[in-house]
N, C-alpha and C positions, 0 to 999 in steps of 0.2 A: 503495499500499499505505500504511496506518496503522496505528497500534499501539492497543489499548483496553486499557487498564489500571484500567478499574473494573468491568466486567463479568467475573467469573470464570468461564469454560465448564468449565474443568476442576479440580479440586482432588483432592486424595488422597483424599477419601471419596467420589467418586462414579465414575459407570461410563464417564469419559473414554478408556478403553481398548478400548472396546465402539463397532460401527459402528450405532448405534442414533438412532432421531428425536429422542429427547430430548437427545441432545449436540448438533443441529442447529437443530432448530426456534427454539429461543430465541434465535440468534442473525443470522435471518434480518432481524429490524427494525433491529437495531442496525447491520448491514450496509448495509442500504437506507438509514440516517440518514447513514451515513459516507459513502455514495457520494453523497447530495444536498449534505450542510454541507461536504464536504472535496474532493469529486470523486476519492475510493478505491473501488476494487470489490473490495478483500479487504482483511483486518482480522489480525491478528497477534494473537492471545490470548496474556495473561501469566497469570501467579499467582507472587506472592512474588518480584518481580523477574526472572523467568525467563521466557524466550519458550517458547512449547509448540507452537503449531502455527499455520497462517495458514489462513485460513478452513476449507476442509476438508482440508488437506492439511499432512502436514508439513512443517516448515522445516527448512533447513539453511544456516551458514554456513561459506565458505572462506576460512580466514586463513593468511597468509603470516609466520612468525615467523624472523627470522633465516636460517637454512638448513632449515625444514623448514615444511611445509605442514600445516595441522589443520583438518579436517571434522567442524563440530559442530553435534550436535544433541539435542534431548531424550532421555532415556533411558527406553527403555519399563519403567515403571513403573506403568502404570495410567493413567497423564493423558493419554497419546496414544495413539494407533492402532500398533499394532505390523504394519503391512500389510507385503505383498508388495514394493510400490513402494517402500519404505523401506529394505527389506531387499537389494532389487536395488540401488539407489544407493549404500549402504554397498559393497558388494560388487564392484560395478563400478568403484568409485573407487580402491578398494585394488588392483584388479586394474590398473588403468590406470597408477596410478603406486604402486611398491611402497615408497616411503617416506612414504608420507602415511598421517598417523595420523587415527585417527577417536575422536573423544570425545564 
């Protein structure tokens, strides 16, 4: 997994919240280039120092802070897809661990 901080796949002014080819097509060459040069098969797309998505997938991070666990993902603010898989992960995670905080 690599991180691309130079190409902005999504911004607050585009259609990153919709499943359309325009969100994915431009990233194919960048992903292929990263695989050849760095040996990674997926890239994390960033914008303004925020991690948005990984390849064509939502991305989650699980942190343990002192006595609590926090599951972090980008909000559905139009910059990422608000899909069924994302919702399912959030709901199932809360169901598995009642003390889990989702941010």
